[in-house]
N, C-alpha and C positions, 0 to 999 in steps of 0.2 A: 495574591493575584487570582482573580476568578477565571479559571482556565476556559470554561465553556463560553463566557462572554468574549474572551480574546480569540478563541478559535472561530467564532462567528465573523470576526472582522477579516478573516483570511480571504473572504470572497472578493475583496477589492484588489487583490494582488494581480499584477500582470502575469500572463501564463506563457512561459517558454520553458523548454526542458534544459537540464544542466549541460549536457554534452552537445557539441556541434559537429562532431566527426561524421563523415559520410562513409558508412560501412554497408556492404551488401550482405544480406542473409537470405538463405533459402527458407521458404515457408515450411513450417512443420505440419505434419498431419495431425488431425484431432486425436487427443489422448483419451483412452478408455478410463473411466472412473474406477475407483476401488470401492469395495463395500463400505457403507456407512460414511462415505465422503460428503454426502448431502443430508440435510435434515429431511425428515419424513415427508414434509409437504412438497418437496421437489421431486414429484413423480415424473416419469417420461412424458406424460400428457401435459403436466404443468410446465415443464421445461420447454416443450414445443410451443406453448402459448407465449412464453416470455422471450423466446429466441429472437423474434424480429426486432425487439428493442435493443438487443445487445450484440447481434451478430457482426456488426461492423468493427468490434474491438479485436476480433480474431476468430480462430477455429475451435478453440477449446471450450466446451460448454461449461466446464467447471468455473470459468471466469464469468459466464453469464449468471450462474448461480451466486457467485461471490458478490458481483455487483448488485444483484437483486436483493441480497441479504443486507446491503448497506442502507436500504430503506428503513426509516424510523430509527436511525442511529446518528451519532455525531459525524458519520462519514458521508452524509448526503452531498456536501460540497465536493468531496473527492470523486464520488460517483458521477456527479454532473460534469466535472472537469474531464473525466475519462471519456464520457459520452460525447464530448465535443464542445463544452462550454469553456473554451480556451482560445488563445489568440490565433491558433491555427484554424479554428472553426472546423476541425476534423476530429473524429474519435481517436483516442490514443490506442495504438495497437499493443496488445499484450500477448506475450509468448513465454513458454518455458524454454530456457536455453542453458547450455553449458557455458557459464560466464567465463570460465578459464580460456575458452576458445576466442573470446574477444580480447582479453588481456589476462595473463596469468595472475596479475594482481587482484583481479575480480573473482577468482575461483571460489573463494569462501563467502562472497557477498550473498545475501539472501535475495536481493533484487537490485536492479540497475535501471536508471532512466537514460534515454538515448534520443538523439535527434538525427534524422536523415532528410535533408532538404526541408520540406515543409511538414514532414510527418513526424509524429511523436510516438515513442515506444516506452513500454515498461517490460523489461525482461526479468522473469522470475527464475531463480536457480532451479535447475531440473531436479535437484534433490527433494524439492517440495511438491512434486507431482502427486504424491499420495496424501498431501495435507488436507484436512477438513476444509471445505469451502469457506467456512466462517473465519478460519485463521488466515486464509488467503485474502479475504475481504479486509481484515484489519491491516495486513501488509500493504494492500493496494491503497488503503486510506492514507497511509504514511507516504508512499511514493508519490502520490498525486500532489503533495504539498511542495515538492521540489520542482519549481516551475520556471526558474530562470538560471542564468549562468553563475549566479552568486549563491554561496552557501555560508552558513555561520553556525556558531554554537547555539544562538537563539533559535535559528531555523530548525536545527536538529532537535532541540528541546521541544519545540512545537510539534514536530513530526512524530517523535516518540510518544508525546503526550496524547496526540490525536489517536495514534495506534492503540494506546492503552485504553482510552475511553471507548473506542469502537469495539475492542475485544470485550470490555466489560458489558457493553450493550448487547453484543452478539450472544454472550453467555446467558443473559437474561431472556433473550428471545428464543435462542436455540441452544439450550444447555447440553445437548448431545454433541455439540462441537468440541467440548472439552475432552478430547482424546489425548490424555496426558503422556502417552508413550511417543507421540509424534514430535519430531524435532521443532517444527514451526510452532506447535502448541506450547512447547516448553518455553520458547522465546516469548510468546504472548503472555503466558502466565507469569513469567518473570517481570514483565512490564506492568502487569495488573497488580502484582504485589507491591511494586514501587509506588504505584498510584495510590493504592489503599494505605500504605505506610505513611504517605504524605497527606492523608485525609482528603484525597481527591484534588490535590494541588500538584504542581510539577516539582515540588521540593526535592524529592529523591531521584526522580528521572533526570532533573537538571544536574544533580551531582554525578550520576552515571555518565551523562554526556560529557561533562567537564573532565572526567577521569578516563575517558575512552582515548586510547593512544591514536586511533585512526582519525581523530578530530583535532589533534594537537596543533595543526597548522591553520586551522580555521579562525577567521576573525570572530569577534564577539557578536557582531550584528551584520545583517544584510537587509536589502530593501524589503520593507513590510514586516520585518522581524527586528524591532528596535528595543526590545525589553527582555532581559533574562529573568 
């Protein structure tokens, strides 16, 4: 199966987030970045220039950089969805959060999709606050694919494959993102190795998804994802 062609078809999907619970959260203050979190081109002056395009997603400028880094990658669909090209016709709000405070079952998750009323959210685990913006970009590309109340093994396979392709693209554009000691980068490099092992098909990513105990109760297919 040609993954890039299949990924391009995702743009026809309906856009709604997984969870429908109404939960109130206090807004968090903007986070300071850590050294080398951004590629060199993202100077304070450059970030100031791009901020108007991304400020509606939240207060953390690292997400502005991450979304901007999705340009010229396989993650452009995800970027556009987060910016408002979805059924809510509103930007997706992105925040760092202690996911265990939402539900202890989520404490070890890397990210979580959420819906409150008409607003859509992506919550990134607070442990990734120091992650390179490029790694966060790859993670956001994954999360933006979970857009309705249905999930499946096929959908997770697409999401992990998208994430791997985006990380591969990011490293070509911004090789300084490969900060191997970072936990999120380790995750991304694991996916990239599976992608390369499968000769840029989903062969080994699919095996990893099928063997993941967290997905054991998922159906094989969901709307828009009808092929493993």
